[in-house]
N, C-alpha and C positions, 0 to 999 in steps of 0.2 A: 219760103221760110227765110227769116232774117239771116244774112250771111254771118253776122257776129255771133248768133246763136249756134250756127253750124260750126264755126271755128272753135267756139267754146267747147262743144261736144267732142270735136276732133282732138282738141288739146287734152280733154279729160281722158278720152280713150287711149291716146298715145301715152299719157302719163301712166295709166294702169298697165298698158302693154310693156312700157319700159321698166316699170317696177317689177312686174311679174317676170320679165326676161332676166332682170338682174338676179332675182331670186332663183330662177332656173339655173343660171350660170353658176351662182354661188353653191347651189345644191350639188351640181355636177362636180364643182371643185372640192366641196366637202367630201363627196363620195370617193373621188380619186385619191385625195390626200388621206382620208380615213382608211381606205383599203391599203394604202402603202404603209401607214402606221401600224395597222393590224398585222401585216406581214412582218414588220420589224419586231413587234412584240412577240409574235409566235416564234420567230427565229431565235429571239433572245431567251424565251422560256425553254425551248427545246435545246438550245446550246447549253444552258445552265444544267438541265437535267442530264444531258449527254456527258458533261464533265463529271457528273456524279455516278457514272456507269449504270444509268437506268436502262432497262430493257428497251430495245428499239420499238417493240410493239406498244409499250406504254407511251413512248415519245409520240407515236402517230396518234394515239387516242387523245392524249392531252392537247396536242396541236389542233386536232379537229374540234374538241370541246371549246377551247379558247377562241378559235376562229368563229364558231357559231355564236358564242356569247357576245363577242365584240361587234359582230355584224348586226345583231339584233339591237344593241345599244346605238350603233351608228344610224340605223334606220329610224329609231325612235327620235334621235337628235335631229335628223333632217326633217322629220314630220313636225317636230316642235318648232323648227325655224320657219316653217310655212304657216304656223299659227294653229296647227291641228292639236286638239287636246290629247296629249299623249297619256294622261292618267287613265282615261277610259280604255285606251288601246292597251296599256300595260295591264290593267285589270282583266281585260278580255284574254290577253296572252297568258296571264297567270291561271285564269280559269280553264283555258284550253290545255295548259300544261298539266293541271290537276286531273282533268278528264282523260287526257292521253295516258297519264301515269297510272290511273286506275284501270284503264282498258288494257294497258300493256304491263300490268304488274308482274306477270310471269316473265316477260322479256326483260324487264328491269331487274328482276331477281337474278336472271342469268347474267346480265351485265355486271351486277355487283359481284356475283360469284367469280366471273372472269377476271375482274379487277383484283380480287383477293388472290386468285391463283397466279396471276402475273406478278404481283408484288411479293407474296409469300413463297412462291415457287416450291410447292411440295413435290413436284416432278417437272421434268423437262422433256422436250421432244427426243424420242429414242428410248425412253425408259419403259420398262415392263411394269405395268400397274394393274391393280384391281380397284376400280372406283365406280360408283353409281351402278353396281351390278354387272359391270363389263370388265373383262380381263383381256389385256392385249398390250401392244406397243403403241405409245403415244405418237401419233402422226402429225398432229397440229393442235396448238393451244390457241383458240380463237377468243374473241371478246364475249360471245354469247354461248359458244359450245366448244367442246373438245372432241377431236376426231381420233379414234382408237382403231388400230388394225388388230383384229382378234386372231388367235392362233389358227383358226380355220380360214384365214385370209378374207374376212368380211370387214369392210370399212364401216365402222359404227360411229354415229354422231351422238354424243351425250351432252345434255344441257349442263352448263357450268354450275347452276344452282344445285342440281341433283348431286353432282360430284362433291361440291364443297360442303354440302349439308350432311354427307354420309362419310363413313370411314374410307380412308385412302391407304392402300397398301402398295408401297413402292418396292418392287422386288430388285430393282437395279441400284438401290441406294447403298447396299453393302457389297463387299468384295465377293462374298460367296453365299450359298443358299443350301439348306438341308433338304434332302429327299426323304420323305417319311413312307416307309413300307412295313408290311407285316408278313411273318412267315409262321405257318402252323406246323408244330412238331407233334409226333406221336408220343403218347405217354410212355411207350416202350423205348423211345430213342434216348441216346446219351446226349442230354442237353448241352453240357460243357463242350463236348467234342463237336457238336453241330455249330455252336457259337464260334469256336475257334476256326472251324473250316469256312464258315461264312465270312468272317473277318478277313481271312487270308485271300479268299476268292474274290470278294467284292473290292478289295484294295487294288486288284489288278484290272478292274474295269477302266477303260479309257476315260480320262478327264475327271476321275474321282480324286479329290484333293488328299494329299498325305496328312495335312494338318488343316483343320481338326481331323483326327483319325476316325475311321469308320466305327460306328457304334452298333453293337448287336447285343441286346439284353432281353431278359424275360419280361414281357409286358403284362401278360394276363394268363389265366388258366381257364381252359375249356374242358369239357368232358373227355374229349379225345386226346388232350395233352396241352402242354404249355404253348403260348403264343409269343413269338419273338418280335421285338421292335428292331427293324433294320434301317439304319440311318447313315447313309453316306453323304458327303458334302461335295458341292461342285459350284462352278461359276454359273450364273443365271443363264448364259447362252447355251450351256450344255445340259440344262435340267432334264428335258425330255429324253435325250439320248442316254443319260445316266439312269433315269427312271426305268426305261425299258430294258437296258442292259443289266441292271441290278435284278430285275424280276427274272430275267433269263438265268442269271448266275444263281439265284436262290433255287430255281427249279433244278438246275444241273447239280448243285451241291447237295441238296437234300434227297436226291435220288438214291444216294448211298445209304440212307437211313430208313428205318421202318416208316411206311406210309401211314399218315394219320387216318385211321378208319373208324367211323362211328361204331360203337359196340353197344349191344343191348342185352341185358340178362333176362331170360324168359324162364320162369319157374312154372312147371306144370304140376298141378295138384290133382291127384286122382281120388275120387270119392267112391 
């Protein structure tokens, strides 16, 4: 083979190798510098949100979302530098995003519910709530689910979408809570005396608040006699103690009054 032709091919190959090598080095430089710039942008965004007293959980989620988005843009830019058609790649990425979104619709709904819970904060860790059909103390508010410790000491995980799309009762939001109980009186009992006795006795139950005062009033009437509504107030932490102690106080106090006994009148007709 002619040496001049060999040299020509060698020069051509070396030119391609040199050009490709320069592009490889440039791509590495772009990646390193881009990653550094992404870190700067994420820190800037998180710093701005932190100065606005945004919840730390929100800061982590925003930082992760911004990092993923900028990394995708950086990869597309590097591929475009190599001459790869990024429009097709972007279209495939968008189609994949739609497909994943449809497949993970429930997960994304929980994600959206978690974002609203974190931003609106209808409750916080340590609150006693009833949400999504579960009652207990909030153990953790996550991005996709909220963990609740039920009164029987069972750790329950509830999807954020179920919580946010349903009613939320926060028992810890107010300073005190009312305990609702009933007491059955006999029709032969002195109702005003029973009401006064119950008010005095239940006011002595530990952790019952003096204000608002204990409420004892006639709620309804049954065949055996009137039904009393018994309503002491207490702090949420003492609810069940006051609940059980008040039931005991009702039993002890009404023992001095006639017992409510069902009565039935029977008439015998002789033919």
